[in-house]
N, C-alpha and C positions, 0 to 999 in steps of 0.2 A: 570377835566378829562372827556373825552367823555364817554357817556353811551348810550346804544342802546339794542334792542331786535332783534334777528334774526327771520325772518319769514321762517320757515322750511317746506319743503315738507315731505310727509310720507316716511319713509325709505324703500328702495327696495334692493333686492339682485341682484347684477350684476355678472352673471356667465361668464366664458371664452367665447370669441367670437366663438371659434371653439371647436370641440370635443377634450377632453384631456384624457390621460390614467386614468383608474380606478385601483388604486393599493394602497398598504400600504407603507408608507415611514418611515424608522426608523430615529429618531432624535439622535443627538449626546449626549454624556455625559455632555457636556457643556450646550447644549440646555435645557436639562431636569432637571437641578438643581432646587430645590424648590424656590430659591430666584428669579428666573425669571418667576414664574407663575403669571404673571399679564400683563395688557395691558399698554404699554408705550404711552405717549402722544407726539404729535408734531404739530406745526403750522408753515405754510409758507405763507408769504405775497408776492403778485405779483402786479406789476404796469404795466399797459398796455403801449405798445409802439405806438406812432403815426404812421399813414400810411406812412409818409415821411421816417420813419426809417426802416420799414420792407417791403414796397412796396405793401402791401395789407391791407385791413381792418382786425381788429381782429374779431373773431367770435361773432355773436350776442348773443349766449348763451355759455359762457365759460364752465359752469358746464356740459352741454350736451357733449361738445367736450372732456372734461376730463373723463366723464363717459364712453364714447365710447372707449377712449384710455385705460381705466382700463380693459375693457372686452378683448381688444386685448393683453394687457400686461399680463393678467392672462393666456393666452395660453402658455407663456414662464415660468411664475411663477405659474404653475397650482397647486402645493401643497398648495399655499396660498388660493386657492378657496375651499380647503377641510376643514376637521374638525379634531381636536385632539381627540383621543380616549385613554382610559386607559385600558391596557390589564389586565387579572386576576392577574398577578404577580406584577402589579404596573407600568410596563413599559409604557411610553408614545410614541404613534406613530401618524402619520398623515394619515388619510384616505382620499385619493384624490377622493372626491365625485363630484367635479365640481359644488357645490352648489353656490359658489360665495361669494363676500364680500358685506358688507352693504354700501349703498351710499345714501346720502341725499343732495338735492339741497336747497339752502337758499339764502335769500336776507337780506341785512342790510342797513338801511337808514343812511349811514355814508360814509364819504370820507376817502381815505387812508391817506391823509395828517393830518387828525385829530388824528392819532395815534402818531404823532410826526415826526420830520425830523432831524435826522434819527429815525427810529422805533427801540426802544430798550425795553426789558422787565423791569418791569412787564407790560404785555399787558392788557389794560382795557377790561373788559367783555370777557375775553378769553374763558370762558365757552360757549359763544354764537357761537363760531367757531367750536364747537365740538358737535357731535350728542351723543345720549345716548347709551352707550355700556352695560348697566346693571352693574352687580357686576364685577368690573375689576379684582378681584382676582379669578374669576371662568373662566377657560379656556376650560374645557371639553365640546365638542359638540357645540361650538359657532362659529360664523364667526370669522375669524382670523384678519380681518381688518375692522374698521368702519371709513368711510371717509365722510366728509362734505365739499362741495365747496360753499363758501359764496360770492355772488356777491355784490360789493360795488357800490355806486352811481357814482364814478369816472371812472368806467370801470375796475378798479382793482378787485382782488378777493383774498380770503384766503382759503388755503387747511388745514383742521384740521383733524388729524388722531388719532385713537387708534389702536395700532398694538400689537399683541400677542408677547411678548418678547421671548417666546420659539421658535418662527419661525425666527425672524430677530433680529440682533443687530442694532446699529445706522448706521453702514456702509451698512448693508443689506436693512434697511428701505429706506435709501437714494437711493440705487441702484434700488429698486422697483419704487420709485417716478420718478427717472431719466428715467426709461423705459416708464412710462406713459407720461412724458414730451416729450420724443423723438417721440413717436407715435402721440401725439397730435400736434406736430410741423409739421408732415407730413412725417416722416421717415417710411420706410417699416418695420423696426424692431428695437429693442433697440440697442444702440451703444455697450453695453456690454451684452452678452447673459447670462442668469441665469444658475448657476451650483449648484446642490443640494450638493453632496459631503460631507454629514455629517460624513461619516466614517473617514474623515481626522481629526475630532476633537473628536474622540472616544479614550478610554483608550487602552493601550497596553495589551496584554495577555501573561503573567500575568502583572498586574500593577507594576510599579517600581517607588517608591517615595524616592529613596536614597538621592536625592538632597534636599529633604524637610523633613527630619527626625525631624528637630527642630520644625515642625508644627504639628506633629502627636499628637493625644489626650494623649498618654502616657507620652509625654514630657512636657505637659502643666500642670500648677499648678491647684489644685482643684477649685480655685476661678476664673480660666481663661479657661473655657471649650470651646471646639469646638461646635458652634451652627450653623449647616449648614442650618437650616430653617429660620434663622433670619438675613439674609444678608441685610435686609432693615427694621429692627425693629426700633422702636422709641428710642430716647434718654431716655425718661421716659416711663412708662407703659401706658400713656395716651397722646393723642395729643390735649387735651382740651386747653392747654396753650402754644401750639407750634405755631411758626410763621415762615414764609419764607421770604427771602429777596435776593436781587441780589447786587453784588459788582463788580465795573467796574475797569479794569486795562488797561489804555492806555499806550503809550510809556513812559510817565513821571512817572506813578505809578510803572511800571515794573522796570524802571531805579532806582527808590527809593528803591524798594525791593532788587535789586541787590547790591545797595550801603550798605544796612543793613546787607548783608551776611558777609561782611568783608573778602571775599575770593579773592585770587589773580588770580583765573581762572574764566572762563565764566560759566554762568548757563543759562538755557533756561527759557522762560516765564512760561512754565508748571512747571518746578522745583521750581522756586521761589514762584509762586502763590500757588502751592500745599503746600509747606513747610510753608508759612506764614499763610495760612488758618488753617492748622493742628495745628500749634503752638498757634494761637489766639483762636481757638476753645477749645483747652486744657485749656488755661487760663480761658476762659469764663465759662467752666463747673465747675470750682472751685476745681481743683485738689490741694491737699495739701501734703507736703512732708511726714508727718507721716502716710499717708494712704498706702504708698508703692504701688501706682497704676501704671499700665502700660498704656501708650498711644499707640494706634495702628492706623496704616494707611493702608488702602486697596486701591490699585490703579488698575483700569482695564486697561489693556494694549493690544493693537491690536496685534494679532498673525499673521497677514498677513505680508508677506515679506520673501524673500528667506533665510535669515540668521536665521529666527525664526523656520522654519520647513523644513524637507526634507521627502516627497515632500512639496513644499510650497502650501499654499491655492491658488487655481486658482483665477484669476481676477473676475470671475463672482460669486464667493461663497457669498451667502447672509445670511448664518446662523450666529450663535453666534461664532465669530472668535476672541475671546479674552481670556486672562487668567488674573490671579491676581498676583500682587506683594504685598507682606506683609512686613510691617515694624513695629517693636515693640521696644519701648525704655522706659526708666523710665520717668514718667510724670513730675516729678519735674525737671529732667535734661532738658527736652524739654522746659519747661517754663523758666528756669534760663539761659540757654545757649543762644548765639546769634542765629539769624536766619540762619547763615551759618551752624550751627550744624545740623539743620533740613534739610537744602539743601543737605548736605553731605549724610545723611541717604537716602534721595530720590534718589540721584545719584547712590549710591552704589546698591540700589535695582534694578535700571534700568540696570546697568552693569551686574547684575546676570541673566538677561533675555536672556539666550542662548537657542539654539534649545533643548538641553536636559532638561533645566529648564521648557520650555513650555510643553514638553511632560510629565514631572513629575507632573506639576500642573494639567494637564488634568487627569492623573491617580489619583491624590489626590482628585479631584472633584468627580470622579467616585466612589471612596471608601467611601468618607465622605459626599457626597451630596452637596458639596460646599466648599468654603475656610473657614479657621478658623475665627470666628467672635464673638466678645463679644458685645451683644446688648447695644447700647448707648455709649460705650467707644471707638468705632472704627469710624474713619473718612474715608468715602468712596469718592474717587475722580475719575472722569472720564473725559478725554480730548476728546471732540467731535468737536474740532475746524477745523479738516481736514477730515471731512467725505464726502466732495464733494458736499455740498448743493449749492455752487456757480454755478455749472453746470446745475442747474434747470432753463433752459432758453427755453421758449416756442417759441421764435422768436417774436411773437406778444405780449408777456408779459414776464417780467423779474423778478426773485426773488430779493427782496430788503431787506428782514429780515426774521427771524424765529428762531426756536430752540425748546427746551423742556420747556413748560410752567409748572409752579408749581401748577398743578391741578391733579385730578384723584387720583390713588392709592398712599398711603403714601410711597410706595417703590420708586416711582418717585421722591418724595421730599427728601428722605433720602440721595440719591446720590447727591454729589456736582458736577454738570455738568459745565465744562468750555466750553463756546460757543464763537464763533467768532462774532463780530459785528463791526460796523463803528461808530465812534463818530461824533460830529457835525463839526469837522475839516477834516473829510474824512479819518482819520487815522484808521488803523486796531487796534482793541482792543479785550480784552477778558472780558466776563461777566461771573461770577461764582455764582452759587446759594448756599444758605445755609439755613438749617432748624434746628431751635433750640427752646428751651423754651424761652419765651419772655424776661425774666430777663437775661438769658445768651446771647441772641441776642444783647441786649443793650451793654453789656461788649465787645462782639466780635466786634461790629461796631467801638467802640472806639479804640480797640487794633489794628485792621487792618488799621485804619486811620493813626495811629502813624507810622506804618511801610511803608505805601504807599504814604505818603505826605511829606517826608523829602526833603528839598531843595537840589538840586544837584548843586554842584559848577562847 
């Protein structure tokens, strides 16, 4: 496996290219939940296009072009150039100071092809593509984005980011990158203009969680409390023996999972992958019938779309536009029943996601600081296969791979991200991350292999 060290420049602050409003911006109730108080990581790999394909040479210094585009993009996303402040009552707001985001130029003595063809996680030496954000659990008074552009020997480059999750979700992060790409390509302005609109993900007055009464603290057993501050806690109290790994699901593996469901109707890739990983994780963690344990599944679901909200979130909304679907079942039943049993639970939860459910979940988050979560016993799944990364096309360089690397804050690792990738046959695939104690990971890998490798007749 390739190894290298990036030669980094000193970090510098890149402010908006033009004067921007100086004001305080309120964050939404979804933005400010304690579980999101960290910096999320991302890496994107770009391959240069030959002159015959684009009609002109690529820039001599891609990093400088990106940096200039960041400054211009910040005039549209100007709150991102500000700082989060905590008011005396504990409320988080964004002070639009125009100070800017951190930017680092770097060079790596390595070729893009050395990362594989196709490029798939785990990415070697991925830390070398990321600059130092300091303590990623501290968000007050810090730059909201840390970006490093690493030039490679072949003319390709990598963009690595740490982004404050209180400001953007995966869709919003990609929208910000897309604005940078649009401007770096030569466009006058981003294709999609930024919309703040955080009031659209705020709780109603008064809050109404009538659809979610089964999730309120009073309805939960004493050994199954709501823990709003732990939505990314460890499976155990220590990460000393925790390991992360990735699992690949191509067309054949997904077909095998669907075969194992023994259902007469169709299921999506997300449904079968999520159900299989939840079931196998439950087995791997050693649930036993006499413990009477509950197995919980927490799915982050995009709230964008006309049927999910009235009014719908506008196209340019880049805040945290998601809610949670919560599934709870008896652990021993999940382990003993077929995969189809778990798929049915996932599908039922998705059907429950109506407009009223979405608003009720936002109200619940506002009242309790986050979704109900039992540290270690809940599997958190997030589908980011359709966040628009394929549109990151500079013209003179095209995105060829990327996603969420398993580095940085443990909260990034605790969520099982489902990401889109291409296998060596050029087929669309899903790669999903998992973070478990080492002994449990060995069991999980064997269980998931059984479900995803059955011969299809």
